[in-house]
A tleap script that builds the chain and sets N, CA, C and O, in Angstrom:
source leaprc.protein.ff14SB
mol = sequence {
  NMET ASN VAL TYR GLU GLY LEU PHE ILE PHE
  ASP SER ASN ARG TYR SER ARG ASP THR GLY
  GLY VAL SER GLY GLN VAL THR ASP PHE VAL
  GLN LYS LEU GLY GLY GLU VAL LEU VAL SER
  ARG LEU TRP GLU GLU ARG ARG LEU ALA TYR
  PRO ILE ASN GLY GLN ARG LYS GLY THR TYR
  TRP LEU SER TYR PHE ARG LEU ASP GLY LYS
  GLN ILE GLY THR LEU GLU ARG GLU CYS GLN
  LEU SER GLU SER ILE MET ARG SER LEU VAL
  ILE LYS ILE ASP PRO ARG ILE VAL GLU THR
  LEU VAL SER HIE ALA THR ALA THR SER ALA
  THR PRO LYS PRO ARG ALA ALA GLU PRO LYS
  GLU ALA PRO ALA GLU GLU ALA PRO GLU MET
  VAL GLU GLY SER GLU VAL CSER
}
set mol.1.N position { 98.587 51.114 99.272 }
set mol.1.CA position { 99.978 51.543 99.349 }
set mol.1.C position { 100.298 51.953 100.781 }
set mol.1.O position { 99.525 52.658 101.429 }
set mol.2.N position { 101.433 51.507 101.253 }
set mol.2.CA position { 101.873 51.782 102.614 }
set mol.2.C position { 102.897 52.909 102.608 }
set mol.2.O position { 103.481 53.232 101.574 }
set mol.3.N position { 103.102 53.497 103.774 }
set mol.3.CA position { 104.138 54.517 103.935 }
set mol.3.C position { 105.340 53.858 104.596 }
set mol.3.O position { 105.204 53.118 105.570 }
set mol.4.N position { 106.508 54.139 104.054 }
set mol.4.CA position { 107.750 53.553 104.545 }
set mol.4.C position { 108.742 54.660 104.884 }
set mol.4.O position { 108.717 55.751 104.315 }
set mol.5.N position { 109.613 54.336 105.832 }
set mol.5.CA position { 110.741 55.202 106.152 }
set mol.5.C position { 111.990 54.501 105.644 }
set mol.5.O position { 112.216 53.325 105.928 }
set mol.6.N position { 112.786 55.228 104.901 }
set mol.6.CA position { 114.031 54.667 104.397 }
set mol.6.C position { 115.205 55.481 104.899 }
set mol.6.O position { 115.213 56.707 104.781 }
set mol.7.N position { 116.187 54.810 105.454 }
set mol.7.CA position { 117.417 55.467 105.869 }
set mol.7.C position { 118.521 54.886 105.003 }
set mol.7.O position { 118.743 53.675 104.985 }
set mol.8.N position { 119.200 55.754 104.293 }
set mol.8.CA position { 120.215 55.335 103.337 }
set mol.8.C position { 121.549 55.947 103.738 }
set mol.8.O position { 121.613 57.122 104.098 }
set mol.9.N position { 122.605 55.158 103.678 }
set mol.9.CA position { 123.946 55.677 103.937 }
set mol.9.C position { 124.652 55.765 102.595 }
set mol.9.O position { 124.922 54.756 101.942 }
set mol.10.N position { 124.943 57.003 102.200 }
set mol.10.CA position { 125.634 57.246 100.940 }
set mol.10.C position { 127.134 57.300 101.164 }
set mol.10.O position { 127.601 57.639 102.251 }
set mol.11.N position { 127.873 56.968 100.137 }
set mol.11.CA position { 129.316 57.172 100.112 }
set mol.11.C position { 129.549 58.687 100.150 }
set mol.11.O position { 129.132 59.395 99.234 }
set mol.12.N position { 130.200 59.182 101.181 }
set mol.12.CA position { 130.383 60.628 101.356 }
set mol.12.C position { 131.171 61.264 100.216 }
set mol.12.O position { 130.894 62.400 99.831 }
set mol.13.N position { 132.143 60.546 99.676 }
set mol.13.CA position { 132.930 61.104 98.580 }
set mol.13.C position { 132.063 61.325 97.345 }
set mol.13.O position { 132.130 62.384 96.721 }
set mol.14.N position { 131.261 60.346 96.994 }
set mol.14.CA position { 130.374 60.484 95.832 }
set mol.14.C position { 129.310 61.552 96.090 }
set mol.14.O position { 128.971 62.321 95.191 }
set mol.15.N position { 128.790 61.598 97.306 }
set mol.15.CA position { 127.761 62.584 97.642 }
set mol.15.C position { 128.312 64.000 97.534 }
set mol.15.O position { 127.632 64.885 97.015 }
set mol.16.N position { 129.523 64.226 98.012 }
set mol.16.CA position { 130.080 65.575 97.958 }
set mol.16.C position { 130.367 66.017 96.517 }
set mol.16.O position { 130.294 67.208 96.212 }
set mol.17.N position { 130.690 65.078 95.641 }
set mol.17.CA position { 130.942 65.417 94.231 }
set mol.17.C position { 129.655 65.662 93.453 }
set mol.17.O position { 129.631 66.507 92.559 }
set mol.18.N position { 128.578 64.935 93.777 }
set mol.18.CA position { 127.327 65.037 93.020 }
set mol.18.C position { 126.151 64.927 93.979 }
set mol.18.O position { 125.493 63.889 94.055 }
set mol.19.N position { 125.893 66.005 94.708 }
set mol.19.CA position { 124.858 65.999 95.736 }
set mol.19.C position { 123.486 65.638 95.172 }
set mol.19.O position { 122.813 64.753 95.699 }
set mol.20.N position { 123.076 66.309 94.120 }
set mol.20.CA position { 121.755 66.079 93.545 }
set mol.20.C position { 121.616 64.707 92.900 }
set mol.20.O position { 120.565 64.075 93.003 }
set mol.21.N position { 122.656 64.252 92.247 }
set mol.21.CA position { 122.592 62.962 91.568 }
set mol.21.C position { 122.510 61.796 92.524 }
set mol.21.O position { 121.723 60.872 92.320 }
set mol.22.N position { 123.316 61.834 93.564 }
set mol.22.CA position { 123.330 60.721 94.530 }
set mol.22.C position { 122.031 60.693 95.328 }
set mol.22.O position { 121.418 59.636 95.476 }
set mol.23.N position { 121.609 61.839 95.840 }
set mol.23.CA position { 120.375 61.862 96.631 }
set mol.23.C position { 119.151 61.646 95.748 }
set mol.23.O position { 118.131 61.146 96.224 }
set mol.24.N position { 119.234 62.008 94.489 }
set mol.24.CA position { 118.123 61.810 93.570 }
set mol.24.C position { 117.880 60.356 93.218 }
set mol.24.O position { 116.807 60.006 92.725 }
set mol.25.N position { 118.865 59.505 93.465 }
set mol.25.CA position { 118.697 58.082 93.180 }
set mol.25.C position { 117.538 57.480 93.969 }
set mol.25.O position { 116.776 56.669 93.442 }
set mol.26.N position { 117.412 57.875 95.217 }
set mol.26.CA position { 116.347 57.328 96.061 }
set mol.26.C position { 114.994 57.697 95.468 }
set mol.26.O position { 114.122 56.840 95.327 }
set mol.27.N position { 114.817 58.958 95.124 }
set mol.27.CA position { 113.564 59.415 94.522 }
set mol.27.C position { 113.298 58.688 93.212 }
set mol.27.O position { 112.173 58.266 92.948 }
set mol.28.N position { 114.332 58.543 92.393 }
set mol.28.CA position { 114.177 57.841 91.108 }
set mol.28.C position { 113.754 56.395 91.309 }
set mol.28.O position { 112.871 55.903 90.606 }
set mol.29.N position { 114.373 55.711 92.259 }
set mol.29.CA position { 114.036 54.309 92.521 }
set mol.29.C position { 112.568 54.181 92.920 }
set mol.29.O position { 111.854 53.320 92.404 }
set mol.30.N position { 112.120 55.037 93.837 }
set mol.30.CA position { 110.743 54.963 94.339 }
set mol.30.C position { 109.752 55.279 93.222 }
set mol.30.O position { 108.762 54.567 93.052 }
set mol.31.N position { 110.012 56.341 92.461 }
set mol.31.CA position { 109.092 56.728 91.390 }
set mol.31.C position { 109.060 55.694 90.274 }
set mol.31.O position { 108.006 55.454 89.685 }
set mol.32.N position { 110.201 55.081 89.975 }
set mol.32.CA position { 110.260 54.058 88.940 }
set mol.32.C position { 109.389 52.849 89.314 }
set mol.32.O position { 108.862 52.163 88.439 }
set mol.33.N position { 109.245 52.600 90.620 }
set mol.33.CA position { 108.440 51.473 91.088 }
set mol.33.C position { 106.978 51.858 91.330 }
set mol.33.O position { 106.208 51.061 91.867 }
set mol.34.N position { 106.596 53.074 90.937 }
set mol.34.CA position { 105.207 53.511 91.070 }
set mol.34.C position { 104.872 54.121 92.416 }
set mol.34.O position { 103.700 54.192 92.784 }
set mol.35.N position { 105.868 54.557 93.150 }
set mol.35.CA position { 105.641 55.147 94.463 }
set mol.35.C position { 105.686 56.657 94.431 }
set mol.35.O position { 105.893 57.273 93.385 }
set mol.36.N position { 105.487 57.243 95.606 }
set mol.36.CA position { 105.480 58.695 95.760 }
set mol.36.C position { 106.357 59.056 96.943 }
set mol.36.O position { 106.178 58.518 98.036 }
set mol.37.N position { 107.307 59.967 96.736 }
set mol.37.CA position { 108.178 60.411 97.816 }
set mol.37.C position { 107.483 61.542 98.562 }
set mol.37.O position { 107.092 62.540 97.956 }
set mol.38.N position { 107.327 61.392 99.868 }
set mol.38.CA position { 106.703 62.416 100.705 }
set mol.38.C position { 107.733 63.422 101.194 }
set mol.38.O position { 107.517 64.631 101.109 }
set mol.39.N position { 108.843 62.927 101.701 }
set mol.39.CA position { 109.941 63.768 102.193 }
set mol.39.C position { 111.240 63.034 101.923 }
set mol.39.O position { 111.329 61.817 102.082 }
set mol.40.N position { 112.233 63.782 101.517 }
set mol.40.CA position { 113.554 63.201 101.312 }
set mol.40.C position { 114.565 64.276 101.662 }
set mol.40.O position { 114.588 65.341 101.044 }
set mol.41.N position { 115.400 64.000 102.655 }
set mol.41.CA position { 116.328 65.052 103.095 }
set mol.41.C position { 117.596 64.474 103.711 }
set mol.41.O position { 117.653 63.310 104.110 }
set mol.42.N position { 118.598 65.322 103.771 }
set mol.42.CA position { 119.858 64.978 104.419 }
set mol.42.C position { 119.620 64.899 105.919 }
set mol.42.O position { 118.986 65.779 106.500 }
set mol.43.N position { 120.124 63.851 106.537 }
set mol.43.CA position { 120.019 63.745 107.982 }
set mol.43.C position { 121.316 64.249 108.594 }
set mol.43.O position { 121.305 65.224 109.346 }
set mol.44.N position { 122.428 63.605 108.286 }
set mol.44.CA position { 123.716 64.084 108.771 }
set mol.44.C position { 124.847 63.327 108.093 }
set mol.44.O position { 124.645 62.276 107.486 }
set mol.45.N position { 126.034 63.887 108.213 }
set mol.45.CA position { 127.230 63.190 107.761 }
set mol.45.C position { 128.040 62.883 109.007 }
set mol.45.O position { 128.267 63.758 109.842 }
set mol.46.N position { 128.474 61.638 109.129 }
set mol.46.CA position { 129.176 61.270 110.351 }
set mol.46.C position { 130.142 60.125 110.108 }
set mol.46.O position { 130.128 59.466 109.068 }
set mol.47.N position { 130.967 59.920 111.096 }
set mol.47.CA position { 131.917 58.814 111.067 }
set mol.47.C position { 131.147 57.525 111.312 }
set mol.47.O position { 130.271 57.470 112.175 }
set mol.48.N position { 131.476 56.496 110.555 }
set mol.48.CA position { 130.797 55.211 110.691 }
set mol.48.C position { 131.353 54.436 111.882 }
set mol.48.O position { 132.506 54.628 112.268 }
set mol.49.N position { 130.553 53.581 112.451 }
set mol.49.CA position { 130.982 52.764 113.584 }
set mol.49.C position { 132.062 51.771 113.151 }
set mol.49.O position { 132.937 51.412 113.939 }
set mol.50.N position { 131.995 51.341 111.916 }
set mol.50.CA position { 133.000 50.438 111.357 }
set mol.50.C position { 133.098 50.748 109.860 }
set mol.50.O position { 132.121 51.200 109.262 }
set mol.51.N position { 134.249 50.513 109.255 }
set mol.51.CA position { 134.398 50.823 107.826 }
set mol.51.C position { 133.474 49.958 106.957 }
set mol.51.O position { 133.312 48.761 107.195 }
set mol.52.N position { 132.883 50.588 105.958 }
set mol.52.CA position { 132.060 49.893 104.970 }
set mol.52.C position { 132.713 50.141 103.616 }
set mol.52.O position { 132.844 51.287 103.187 }
set mol.53.N position { 133.116 49.085 102.953 }
set mol.53.CA position { 133.789 49.186 101.655 }
set mol.53.C position { 134.990 50.134 101.712 }
set mol.53.O position { 135.265 50.857 100.754 }
set mol.54.N position { 135.695 50.125 102.830 }
set mol.54.CA position { 136.870 50.967 102.989 }
set mol.54.C position { 136.567 52.410 103.368 }
set mol.54.O position { 137.493 53.196 103.571 }
set mol.55.N position { 135.300 52.774 103.468 }
set mol.55.CA position { 134.902 54.142 103.808 }
set mol.55.C position { 134.716 54.273 105.316 }
set mol.55.O position { 134.140 53.393 105.957 }
set mol.56.N position { 135.202 55.369 105.874 }
set mol.56.CA position { 135.060 55.608 107.311 }
set mol.56.C position { 133.973 56.640 107.631 }
set mol.56.O position { 133.541 56.759 108.777 }
set mol.57.N position { 133.531 57.391 106.597 }
set mol.57.CA position { 132.471 58.381 106.788 }
set mol.57.C position { 131.306 58.040 105.878 }
set mol.57.O position { 131.484 57.461 104.806 }
set mol.58.N position { 130.116 58.404 106.320 }
set mol.58.CA position { 128.928 58.172 105.513 }
set mol.58.C position { 127.973 59.335 105.627 }
set mol.58.O position { 127.954 60.044 106.634 }
set mol.59.N position { 127.180 59.529 104.592 }
set mol.59.CA position { 126.156 60.567 104.575 }
set mol.59.C position { 124.806 59.882 104.737 }
set mol.59.O position { 124.403 59.074 103.900 }
set mol.60.N position { 124.117 60.212 105.816 }
set mol.60.CA position { 122.839 59.584 106.132 }
set mol.60.C position { 121.713 60.381 105.483 }
set mol.60.O position { 121.629 61.597 105.657 }
set mol.61.N position { 120.850 59.696 104.737 }
set mol.61.CA position { 119.754 60.324 104.011 }
set mol.61.C position { 118.448 59.696 104.472 }
set mol.61.O position { 118.319 58.472 104.479 }
set mol.62.N position { 117.482 60.515 104.857 }
set mol.62.CA position { 116.197 60.052 105.390 }
set mol.62.C position { 115.097 60.323 104.378 }
set mol.62.O position { 115.005 61.429 103.844 }
set mol.63.N position { 114.261 59.325 104.107 }
set mol.63.CA position { 113.150 59.481 103.163 }
set mol.63.C position { 111.895 58.824 103.715 }
set mol.63.O position { 111.951 57.782 104.369 }
set mol.64.N position { 110.768 59.455 103.437 }
set mol.64.CA position { 109.465 58.868 103.697 }
set mol.64.C position { 108.760 58.780 102.356 }
set mol.64.O position { 108.729 59.755 101.605 }
set mol.65.N position { 108.194 57.619 102.047 }
set mol.65.CA position { 107.572 57.444 100.743 }
set mol.65.C position { 106.438 56.436 100.813 }
set mol.65.O position { 106.392 55.583 101.699 }
set mol.66.N position { 105.508 56.558 99.842 }
set mol.66.CA position { 104.416 55.598 99.675 }
set mol.66.C position { 104.814 54.632 98.573 }
set mol.66.O position { 105.293 55.039 97.514 }
set mol.67.N position { 104.611 53.356 98.834 }
set mol.67.CA position { 104.979 52.345 97.861 }
set mol.67.C position { 104.186 51.078 98.133 }
set mol.67.O position { 103.868 50.765 99.281 }
set mol.68.N position { 103.871 50.357 97.076 }
set mol.68.CA position { 103.205 49.067 97.224 }
set mol.68.C position { 104.172 48.111 97.927 }
set mol.68.O position { 105.350 48.051 97.574 }
set mol.69.N position { 103.689 47.379 98.899 }
set mol.69.CA position { 104.533 46.481 99.681 }
set mol.69.C position { 105.253 45.438 98.853 }
set mol.69.O position { 106.322 44.969 99.244 }
set mol.70.N position { 104.684 45.065 97.712 }
set mol.70.CA position { 105.302 44.067 96.843 }
set mol.70.C position { 106.567 44.597 96.172 }
set mol.70.O position { 107.381 43.819 95.675 }
set mol.71.N position { 106.732 45.899 96.158 }
set mol.71.CA position { 107.871 46.523 95.476 }
set mol.71.C position { 109.079 46.748 96.391 }
set mol.71.O position { 110.143 47.141 95.915 }
set mol.72.N position { 108.929 46.505 97.686 }
set mol.72.CA position { 110.014 46.775 98.636 }
set mol.72.C position { 111.243 45.921 98.329 }
set mol.72.O position { 112.366 46.422 98.390 }
set mol.73.N position { 111.057 44.679 98.010 }
set mol.73.CA position { 112.187 43.810 97.668 }
set mol.73.C position { 112.960 44.344 96.475 }
set mol.73.O position { 114.191 44.309 96.464 }
set mol.74.N position { 112.248 44.836 95.473 }
set mol.74.CA position { 112.898 45.412 94.292 }
set mol.74.C position { 113.667 46.671 94.662 }
set mol.74.O position { 114.781 46.885 94.183 }
set mol.75.N position { 113.070 47.511 95.522 }
set mol.75.CA position { 113.754 48.729 95.965 }
set mol.75.C position { 115.044 48.388 96.706 }
set mol.75.O position { 116.087 48.993 96.460 }
set mol.76.N position { 114.967 47.422 97.606 }
set mol.76.CA position { 116.163 47.034 98.363 }
set mol.76.C position { 117.240 46.479 97.440 }
set mol.76.O position { 118.428 46.719 97.656 }
set mol.77.N position { 116.833 45.743 96.418 }
set mol.77.CA position { 117.802 45.207 95.460 }
set mol.77.C position { 118.461 46.336 94.653 }
set mol.77.O position { 119.664 46.290 94.392 }
set mol.78.N position { 117.684 47.338 94.262 }
set mol.78.CA position { 118.233 48.499 93.544 }
set mol.78.C position { 119.273 49.214 94.412 }
set mol.78.O position { 120.311 49.655 93.917 }
set mol.79.N position { 118.982 49.322 95.703 }
set mol.79.CA position { 119.918 49.990 96.623 }
set mol.79.C position { 121.210 49.175 96.753 }
set mol.79.O position { 122.297 49.748 96.824 }
set mol.80.N position { 121.099 47.857 96.784 }
set mol.80.CA position { 122.288 47.011 96.883 }
set mol.80.C position { 123.155 47.128 95.636 }
set mol.80.O position { 124.381 47.059 95.726 }
set mol.81.N position { 122.536 47.303 94.482 }
set mol.81.CA position { 123.280 47.398 93.234 }
set mol.81.C position { 123.893 48.776 92.998 }
set mol.81.O position { 124.815 48.915 92.194 }
set mol.82.N position { 123.391 49.789 93.692 }
set mol.82.CA position { 123.906 51.141 93.524 }
set mol.82.C position { 125.299 51.263 94.133 }
set mol.82.O position { 125.542 50.780 95.239 }
set mol.83.N position { 126.201 51.902 93.419 }
set mol.83.CA position { 127.555 52.107 93.928 }
set mol.83.C position { 127.612 53.242 94.943 }
set mol.83.O position { 128.561 53.322 95.724 }
set mol.84.N position { 126.615 54.119 94.944 }
set mol.84.CA position { 126.606 55.271 95.843 }
set mol.84.C position { 125.998 54.969 97.203 }
set mol.84.O position { 126.314 55.637 98.187 }
set mol.85.N position { 125.122 53.962 97.267 }
set mol.85.CA position { 124.440 53.621 98.515 }
set mol.85.C position { 125.185 52.463 99.169 }
set mol.85.O position { 125.232 51.354 98.636 }
set mol.86.N position { 125.770 52.744 100.341 }
set mol.86.CA position { 126.539 51.712 101.036 }
set mol.86.C position { 125.643 50.792 101.865 }
set mol.86.O position { 125.882 49.586 101.924 }
set mol.87.N position { 124.619 51.348 102.502 }
set mol.87.CA position { 123.678 50.570 103.295 }
set mol.87.C position { 122.311 51.230 103.195 }
set mol.87.O position { 122.200 52.422 102.911 }
set mol.88.N position { 121.265 50.430 103.436 }
set mol.88.CA position { 119.912 50.981 103.458 }
set mol.88.C position { 119.058 50.177 104.428 }
set mol.88.O position { 119.294 48.992 104.664 }
set mol.89.N position { 118.074 50.847 104.973 }
set mol.89.CA position { 117.122 50.216 105.880 }
set mol.89.C position { 115.752 50.807 105.573 }
set mol.89.O position { 115.587 52.027 105.599 }
set mol.90.N position { 114.777 49.966 105.285 }
set mol.90.CA position { 113.422 50.413 104.977 }
set mol.90.C position { 112.475 49.744 105.958 }
set mol.90.O position { 112.480 48.522 106.106 }
set mol.91.N position { 111.657 50.559 106.631 }
set mol.91.CA position { 110.684 50.020 107.580 }
set mol.91.C position { 109.299 50.587 107.275 }
set mol.91.O position { 109.162 51.710 106.791 }
set mol.92.N position { 108.285 49.789 107.566 }
set mol.92.CA position { 106.903 50.219 107.365 }
set mol.92.C position { 106.481 51.086 108.546 }
set mol.92.O position { 106.776 50.772 109.700 }
set mol.93.N position { 105.791 52.178 108.243 }
set mol.93.CA position { 105.354 53.122 109.273 }
set mol.93.C position { 103.889 52.865 109.609 }
set mol.93.O position { 103.064 52.645 108.723 }
set mol.94.N position { 103.586 52.894 110.889 }
set mol.94.CA position { 102.205 52.748 111.360 }
set mol.94.C position { 101.394 53.938 110.825 }
set mol.94.O position { 101.817 55.083 110.982 }
set mol.95.N position { 100.249 53.689 110.204 }
set mol.95.CA position { 99.452 54.782 109.624 }
set mol.95.C position { 99.054 55.867 110.620 }
set mol.95.O position { 98.796 57.000 110.215 }
set mol.96.N position { 98.998 55.551 111.899 }
set mol.96.CA position { 98.596 56.534 112.903 }
set mol.96.C position { 99.646 57.606 113.146 }
set mol.96.O position { 99.324 58.686 113.639 }
set mol.97.N position { 100.907 57.319 112.805 }
set mol.97.CA position { 101.954 58.311 113.094 }
set mol.97.C position { 102.610 58.872 111.836 }
set mol.97.O position { 103.624 59.564 111.925 }
set mol.98.N position { 102.044 58.585 110.673 }
set mol.98.CA position { 102.637 59.049 109.414 }
set mol.98.C position { 102.707 60.569 109.372 }
set mol.98.O position { 103.764 61.133 109.090 }
set mol.99.N position { 101.595 61.234 109.650 }
set mol.99.CA position { 101.566 62.701 109.567 }
set mol.99.C position { 102.583 63.330 110.504 }
set mol.99.O position { 103.258 64.288 110.127 }
set mol.100.N position { 102.702 62.819 111.694 }
set mol.100.CA position { 103.646 63.371 112.672 }
set mol.100.C position { 105.080 63.219 112.191 }
set mol.100.O position { 105.856 64.172 112.261 }
set mol.101.N position { 105.444 62.043 111.705 }
set mol.101.CA position { 106.812 61.818 111.236 }
set mol.101.C position { 107.145 62.662 110.015 }
set mol.101.O position { 108.237 63.222 109.922 }
set mol.102.N position { 106.216 62.752 109.087 }
set mol.102.CA position { 106.461 63.531 107.875 }
set mol.102.C position { 106.577 65.018 108.208 }
set mol.102.O position { 107.455 65.700 107.680 }
set mol.103.N position { 105.712 65.522 109.067 }
set mol.103.CA position { 105.798 66.938 109.434 }
set mol.103.C position { 107.081 67.227 110.200 }
set mol.103.O position { 107.667 68.298 110.048 }
set mol.104.N position { 107.517 66.290 111.013 }
set mol.104.CA position { 108.775 66.468 111.742 }
set mol.104.C position { 109.960 66.470 110.781 }
set mol.104.O position { 110.904 67.240 110.959 }
set mol.105.N position { 109.914 65.616 109.769 }
set mol.105.CA position { 111.010 65.532 108.806 }
set mol.105.C position { 111.062 66.753 107.892 }
set mol.105.O position { 112.136 67.114 107.413 }
set mol.106.N position { 109.921 67.395 107.642 }
set mol.106.CA position { 109.917 68.569 106.771 }
set mol.106.C position { 110.310 69.838 107.506 }
set mol.106.O position { 110.656 70.831 106.866 }
set mol.107.N position { 110.266 69.833 108.811 }
set mol.107.CA position { 110.653 71.015 109.595 }
set mol.107.C position { 112.137 71.270 109.398 }
set mol.107.O position { 112.966 70.402 109.674 }
set mol.108.N position { 112.473 72.466 108.918 }
set mol.108.CA position { 113.875 72.772 108.661 }
set mol.108.C position { 114.580 73.266 109.908 }
set mol.108.O position { 115.753 72.957 110.121 }
set mol.109.N position { 113.891 74.022 110.724 }
set mol.109.CA position { 114.520 74.470 111.967 }
set mol.109.C position { 113.548 74.225 113.106 }
set mol.109.O position { 112.491 74.848 113.195 }
set mol.110.N position { 113.919 73.336 113.941 }
set mol.110.CA position { 113.064 73.004 115.080 }
set mol.110.C position { 113.374 73.952 116.218 }
set mol.110.O position { 114.467 73.919 116.782 }
set mol.111.N position { 112.409 74.800 116.557 }
set mol.111.CA position { 112.600 75.699 117.683 }
set mol.111.C position { 112.115 74.993 118.929 }
set mol.111.O position { 110.991 74.490 118.960 }
set mol.112.N position { 112.944 74.948 119.954 }
set mol.112.CA position { 112.542 74.229 121.156 }
set mol.112.C position { 111.360 74.904 121.834 }
set mol.112.O position { 111.295 76.130 121.916 }
set mol.113.N position { 110.438 74.102 122.314 }
set mol.113.CA position { 109.289 74.628 123.032 }
set mol.113.C position { 109.738 75.064 124.415 }
set mol.113.O position { 110.573 74.404 125.034 }
set mol.114.N position { 109.190 76.176 124.908 }
set mol.114.CA position { 109.587 76.596 126.256 }
set mol.114.C position { 109.111 75.581 127.284 }
set mol.114.O position { 107.979 75.100 127.238 }
set mol.115.N position { 109.990 75.276 128.191 }
set mol.115.CA position { 109.654 74.309 129.237 }
set mol.115.C position { 108.895 74.991 130.358 }
set mol.115.O position { 109.092 76.172 130.642 }
set mol.116.N position { 108.030 74.228 130.981 }
set mol.116.CA position { 107.354 74.724 132.167 }
set mol.116.C position { 108.380 74.799 133.290 }
set mol.116.O position { 109.312 73.998 133.356 }
set mol.117.N position { 108.190 75.771 134.163 }
set mol.117.CA position { 109.135 75.931 135.265 }
set mol.117.C position { 109.124 74.678 136.130 }
set mol.117.O position { 108.080 74.225 136.598 }
set mol.118.N position { 110.311 74.139 136.325 }
set mol.118.CA position { 110.415 72.939 137.139 }
set mol.118.C position { 110.539 73.346 138.603 }
set mol.118.O position { 111.248 74.301 138.920 }
set mol.119.N position { 109.864 72.640 139.492 }
set mol.119.CA position { 109.966 73.001 140.908 }
set mol.119.C position { 111.389 72.761 141.407 }
set mol.119.O position { 112.049 71.784 141.053 }
set mol.120.N position { 111.826 73.690 142.239 }
set mol.120.CA position { 113.165 73.551 142.802 }
set mol.120.C position { 113.145 72.488 143.885 }
set mol.120.O position { 112.194 72.371 144.658 }
set mol.121.N position { 114.205 71.732 143.916 }
set mol.121.CA position { 114.293 70.676 144.917 }
set mol.121.C position { 114.715 71.275 146.250 }
set mol.121.O position { 115.499 72.222 146.302 }
set mol.122.N position { 114.187 70.712 147.314 }
set mol.122.CA position { 114.585 71.146 148.641 }
set mol.122.C position { 116.012 70.672 148.879 }
set mol.122.O position { 116.390 69.589 148.434 }
set mol.123.N position { 116.809 71.483 149.583 }
set mol.123.CA position { 118.186 71.052 149.822 }
set mol.123.C position { 118.217 69.737 150.594 }
set mol.123.O position { 117.472 69.545 151.556 }
set mol.124.N position { 119.065 68.867 150.167 }
set mol.124.CA position { 119.180 67.562 150.814 }
set mol.124.C position { 119.860 67.725 152.166 }
set mol.124.O position { 120.751 68.558 152.334 }
set mol.125.N position { 119.427 66.922 153.121 }
set mol.125.CA position { 120.050 66.965 154.433 }
set mol.125.C position { 121.438 66.364 154.324 }
set mol.125.O position { 121.649 65.346 153.665 }
set mol.126.N position { 122.358 67.008 154.974 }
set mol.126.CA position { 123.725 66.506 154.915 }
set mol.126.C position { 123.900 65.357 155.888 }
set mol.126.O position { 123.383 65.387 157.005 }
set mol.127.N position { 124.616 64.368 155.463 }
set mol.127.CA position { 124.894 63.220 156.315 }
set mol.127.C position { 125.949 63.625 157.338 }
set mol.127.O position { 126.841 64.414 157.023 }
set mol.128.N position { 125.860 63.095 158.562 }
set mol.128.CA position { 126.870 63.447 159.562 }
set mol.128.C position { 128.241 62.942 159.121 }
set mol.128.O position { 128.387 61.848 158.576 }
set mol.129.N position { 129.214 63.766 159.374 }
set mol.129.CA position { 130.579 63.423 158.962 }
set mol.129.C position { 131.138 62.340 159.873 }
set mol.129.O position { 131.026 62.427 161.096 }
set mol.130.N position { 131.721 61.352 159.287 }
set mol.130.CA position { 132.288 60.245 160.050 }
set mol.130.C position { 133.740 60.578 160.383 }
set mol.130.O position { 134.524 60.971 159.520 }
set mol.131.N position { 134.059 60.413 161.611 }
set mol.131.CA position { 135.437 60.605 162.048 }
set mol.131.C position { 135.948 59.241 162.456 }
set mol.131.O position { 135.251 58.468 163.113 }
set mol.132.N position { 137.160 58.961 162.062 }
set mol.132.CA position { 137.718 57.650 162.332 }
set mol.132.C position { 137.735 57.379 163.836 }
set mol.132.O position { 138.205 58.195 164.628 }
set mol.133.N position { 137.219 56.232 164.198 }
set mol.133.CA position { 137.220 55.825 165.595 }
set mol.133.C position { 135.990 56.297 166.373 }
set mol.133.O position { 135.863 55.979 167.555 }
set mol.134.N position { 135.081 57.048 165.740 }
set mol.134.CA position { 133.890 57.490 166.455 }
set mol.134.C position { 132.657 56.797 165.893 }
set mol.134.O position { 132.628 56.390 164.731 }
set mol.135.N position { 131.657 56.672 166.725 }
set mol.135.CA position { 130.415 56.047 166.306 }
set mol.135.C position { 129.327 57.090 166.345 }
set mol.135.O position { 129.347 58.001 167.172 }
set mol.136.N position { 128.367 56.945 165.432 }
set mol.136.CA position { 127.232 57.852 165.426 }
set mol.136.C position { 126.145 57.208 166.249 }
set mol.136.O position { 125.826 56.036 166.052 }
set mol.137.N position { 125.563 57.968 167.182 }
set mol.137.CA position { 124.514 57.379 168.019 }
set mol.137.C position { 123.160 57.857 167.606 }
set mol.137.O position { 122.158 57.463 168.202 }
savepdb mol mol.pdb
quit
């Protein structure tokens, strides 16, 4: 079984009316196909680059899950048939970075790491001012 990242764009109107039901569809689809959801969370709600099915806003949902590769086509077909999911993208994750991506997705509040002090730049030399009709020697 491979680990996949799924990004789903939900219809914002349906999502706002039934948050648990719409977002639960992804988990249901994966579990119905014999997979395991590692992380599933709201990414953001934003204006779409172009209207999809007359909708100008979409709710982006991010999921990481384990699933047999043979089942991906079925999952994508389920997403196409769902009235709540406007678009979906599923990609296979390299096994070397699975833990990092999943831990990053589960972090609820990312506190920025303190930066090392950056060296101050030396003041730049000013270029000589050009006056009309004069030449610099």
